[in-house]
Structures are given as structure tokens and as C-alpha cells.
N, C-alpha and C positions, 0 to 999 in steps of 0.2 A: 846212539840215539839219532848220530847225522841221518844215518841211512832209515832209520822210521821216520824222519822229518820229510826224507827226499820223499819216500815211499809214500806220507799223506797230502805233498807238495804234487806227487805225479795223479794221484787221486784226485782232489780238486781240479788238473788238468784234464783229466777221462771227462769229468762232470760239466766243465763251463764249456770245453773244446779250445781255450786258447789259453798257451802259458803269462797271456800276459794280464786274463781277468781271474787268471788263476792264483797268480803275485799279489794280486788288490787282494782276491778272497783272502791267503792263506797272510798277511799282513795285516787282514783287521781283527781276524779268528787267534793270532798271536799274541795283537797285542788286549784284547779280551781277555787273554788268558792272566794275564800281566794286569791286567785292573785292580783285583787286591793291594800284591803288592806295593802299584801306586799308589792308592787310594790311605794305603796306611804310610807311606813315606810322606804325602803332602798332610793328612794329619797329626804325624809326629813335629813337621817340618812349623806348622799354625802355635801348635805348643809352647816350638821352642821361641817361633817369633814374640808371643804374648810375654818371655818372662825376661825378653831383654833391656825392658830397661831396670829392671831389678839384678840382671846381671851388671850392669852397667856400676848402680851404687855399689855393692860388694865388689866389683872394681880399684872403684876409688877409691873407699873404706882401706880396701888389706892392700892399694898400690905397694905396701911394703912389706906383706907377708902374704909370699905365696902359696905356703902351706896352710894360711889362714885363709886362704882364700879360695883351695880346692875344696877347703873343709866346708867351709859354707857355701860356697857352688854344689856341690852332692849333697849337702844337705838340702840346701832350698828344690833339685830335681828331685828325690824325694820325698820331700812333701807336697808338691806339685802333681808329683804320678807322672815325672815327662822322661822319658829314655833319652839321652842325649843322640841316642845311633840311631831310635826310631825312625828321624827323616834319611840317613844313607843306609841301613842296613839292607831294607827292602830294594832301593837302587841297584847295591853292591850284587845283591841276587841274581837281579836280569841279565848280568852281565855273564853268566854264562851260555843262559838261555840264547839272547840273541846270537852269541859268537857261531852256537850253534846254530841256530837258522841260520845265519849266511853262510855256516860251510854246506847245510843244504842245499842253499842257492848257488853257490859255487859250484858244488855237483852238479844239477841240473844244465847252466851252462855251462861247463865244462864236456860231457856227455854230447848236448844239442852240438858243438863245438866239430868234436871228434865223428858226431857221424855226416857233416857238413864236407870235413876232410877227407873224409872217404868218397865222398859223393863227385868231387871235385876231385881226384886221386883216378876214376873212373870216367872222367871225360862228361861228365854232370853239372847241369846248374843247380848247384846247391838248395836244399826245400828252405825255404827261410821263414819264419817264427813273426808275421808281418803284426804290427799292434801300433792303431794309431796312426803317427803319421811317421811311426818307425820303420824302416823296413828288415832289418834284422835285430829280435830284441836279444841278440845275447853278443851284441856291439856295441860302443859308446854311441851314445847318441850322440852325434857330433859331422859339423860339416868337414870336419878334418879325419875323420873315423871311415872305415869302405866298408860297403855295406856284410860281402865277405870276408868270413876272418882271415885276417893277418896277419905275421909274426908277431905281433907285438901281445895277442891275443893265444895264439900257440905257446905263448912261453908262460902264459897266467894256469895252463895246465899243468900241473904235478908229472912226475916222472913216473911214479904209481898207474896211473891210467893211460900213458903211454903204453907202458908195457901190455895194460890188460889189453887196451886197442886193437897191437899187434898181432899178440898171441890168438887173439879172436877170429885175424882171419882164416886160419887155415890152410885150406886148397884155395881158397878162391881171394887169394889173396889180391890190389888189383894190378896190373901191368905196369906202371908206376914206382909203386911200390918194392915190387920182387928185385928192377935194376938197381935197387940201393943195398941189398942186399944187409939189413938190420936186421940187427939181432935186439933182445931184452939189451946189453950190456951198451949197445947204444943211448940205450935214455938213461944210462947211470952218471952221477958228478957231472965231472963239468963238459964228458960228451955230449951230453943232454942239448948244449945252444949250440953245436956244431951239427947235431943231428935235424935240428927244427929249421935251421939258416937250408941244410941238404937239401928239406923235407920240400919247403917253399918253393926254394930254385926248381926243385922234379916238377912242381903244382906249375909254377911260372912259365916254364919252359915247352909242360905238356897240355895243356887247359889255356888255348889262347882267349876263350872265357874271363877265365880265374884273372890273368893279365891284364886285360883289359880292367876288369871291373877294382882293380890295383895301381890304373894309372890315376892323374893327379892333373887340375886342371892350371896349366900351365900361365904364369903371370898371376896367380890366385896365392901367395905367399908373404908367408908374415913373420918376420925376423924376430923373434926376442930376446930377451937378454940369458934366458937358459936355454932355449927351445927353436925350431923351427916350425912353422904350421903352415901345411897347404893344403886349400882343398883339395878336398878329394872330389875324380869325376862323379863318382857312382856313391856318393858319400850317404852316409848311414842316417842322419836328423837334421834337427834345427836347433840341436841343444838346447829345447824350453824344460827337458826335463834337468839337464843339470844345475840350470837358471832356477829354474822351481824349487830344485833342493836347498841352494843357497839362500831364498826369496823365505820358505817355509819357516828355514833353520832359523831365520834373524827376526821373525815372530812368534816360534816357540821359544825361542830364546828369551824374548822380552813377557812372553806370558808368563812361561814357567821361573823367570828371573824375579816378579815381584815378590812372587813366594819363602822367597828365603831369605833367611834371616840376617837383619840389618848388626853386622858389625855396631860397636860403641865405641868413643875414646880414639886415641890415637891411630885405631889398629881400621876406622872408619874409611880415610884417605884411600891405604891401601887395598882396603878389599872394593872400594867405588871404581880404579883403577884396574885390578883384576877382573873387574867384572864387566867395565868395558871392553878392553882386551878378551875377553871371551865372546864378548856378543860379538867381532868381528873374525874372529879364529876357527871357532866353527863353524861358521859361512862358506868363511874362502876355504878351512877343509873338506866340505862338503861340497864346494863344486869342484873341485880338484877330482877326490875321490869320483866322483859322480862323470866327471869329465872322461876318466882312464878308465875305470870300468866298465861291464855292461849293463844295456838300457835296463834289464829284469832287475838288475843290482839297483839303480837308479830310481826307477818305478817304488820297488821297496822302501829306498830312504824317504820320499816326497810322500810315500800315503801313510809312511810310520809318520814323520813329522804332524800331518794332517790329521792323524788316527788320536795322537796323545794332545792335540788342541782342543780336539772336543772334548777326548777324558777329563784334561783341566779342567774344563769349563761347566763341566756335568760336576765333577770332582769337588768343585769350588761354592758350587749353585746347594749342595749337599750339606756341604763343610759351612756352605754361612745359612742355611735352614739348623744347625743344628745347634749353632751356637747362638742363632735366634730365641730355637724353644727354650734350651739353657737360662738364657739369659731372662724370660719370661716368668717362667719357671720360680729363679731365685726372687726375681722380687715379689713375688705372690710367697716366698716364703719369709721375706724377710715384714712382710707386712703381717 
């Protein structure tokens, strides 16, 4: 499945002529495929929300009889035709799909980075995949990240891809790589990190342009509690995508959070506190992830949030129209 999605993404790239726009189109198509599941989840969420006052009454009435409470709750769900899992199950089904999507995108990034490493080993300037303000789509959109692949990026590539890359040279192996005498075993287990360090050292010593691309701006260092950040001389971007990921995550959380069933009784305060924490946790998490991984990944994240917000608005409009129509039909029947 991962390979199939990667091939599909590659096909979109061949059509658009840009990996960046291919990511945009790919994201939109994936979200459209997941729309039926999103719609079912929203519809189930609304039904559950409407039952909250009646559920609260049952909780109050049978507060000292949990068995009776469970029985009456089940009867209420059955009578109203509501499945309590209807809002959760569709969302759970989307996770395997999204994991495969991320894997396909990671495969694309890894293959492109390996191609750039080959060019650097050959003493060439790597072919950059530019997109808007980003110089290299496969590197983070950040002032603290170089446009050329660094050690942190190399470490994100799995061992099996390094082995395939090494075996693919045959008799045309770059001179710098020949001098390292690497074998497939060089990428196994704990040897992998040492091998990648050795590989980068060879590129720094053998390609002056690469060494210059990874140099830093003296005096532009930020000392944080857990790490130190230095502005790169040849930085890759302006951190626009990571910031957008956090902003769109906040907007999306507020929009979709309003649709969640509200807790009643003593659980209300706890639910409110949890909701408040999640409102800020996910934006900070998305900021960290998009700051650490490739711009392509950040682009997918931002576009995904924007599409989800648009889908939510459309789904809510459709559900509102349905409820209004049902209400009018009900009034007509009563009369």
C-alpha cells in the first residue's frame, strides 16, 4: 500500500512538474477520499450531543446504581437509533490510512535526499526541489536548517534504503564513497550512526560547496533550555510552514472541538480542562514536528488542516440543512 501511494504521488509529480504542488494535490485527494468517514463521524457526534441532557438526567437518577444506569443508557441509545461509537469509529479507521500516507511521503523525501547525497559525493551541486520561499522541499522550513542535507536528515533515512542506495551504484560508485569501503553491514544496527557520521565527514572534506552550505552565521545563536539553535548561513526557509501548522491547528481544534459532545455533571470541569490542554498541546506538537521534519511534510500538515476546516464547514452546513428539513417535516406531521 505504501509503494502504491508513493507511485501515485510520483505520478502527480510528473503531471504537475513540482513535488510541492504534487503534495498539495495529493493532500486534497486524500482528504476527499476520507470525506465519507468524516461525514459519518460528524453526524454521529451530533446525535450523541443531542442526547446529552437526557443522559445527564439518567446519570442523576441512577447515580447509585451503575448497572441500572448502563441498562437505561443502552435503551436510550437503541430507542433513538444512536451508536455511541459512530463518532469515534470512522476517525479510528482513518489512522491506518494516514500512517500509510505519511510513510509514502517519507519514502519520497528519503529517495530525493539520497539522490542529493549522490550528487554531493560526485562533487556536484545537488538539484534542489524549490517551492515558493523554500529552497529545498526535503529539508525543514527553518532558519536553523541548511538547504543541503545535513546529518540530522541523513539519520531519518532507514537502514534498508541506505543498503539499496549503496548496492545501486555497481561499478559507478563515487570516488569519495569508494574510499570509505562501505558494505551493507556498515548500515546495520549501532554501526549505522557511525557510518552516517563518517559519510558526512567525507562530504564536508571532499566538497567545499557542501561545507560552505552547512556553515553557520556567527553571533546568531539562541541558547534554549534543551538545545542550542544557530541561524544557518545558507538557511532553507523562514519557518512559515511550522508557524502556519500551529495556527491552523488552533483554528481547526476550535472549529471541530465545538462539535464534540459536552460532558455533564461532575465530569464537566475535567472535560473542560482536558479540552483546554488539547487546544494548546496539538498546535505545539505540530509546530515541533513541522520544525523538525521536511518542508514537504509540513506542507502536507498545513494543507490537511485547511482542507479539514473546509470539509467541516461544508459538512456542518449539510447537517444543519438536514436537521432543519426534518424539523419542518415533523411540524407538518404534528399539524
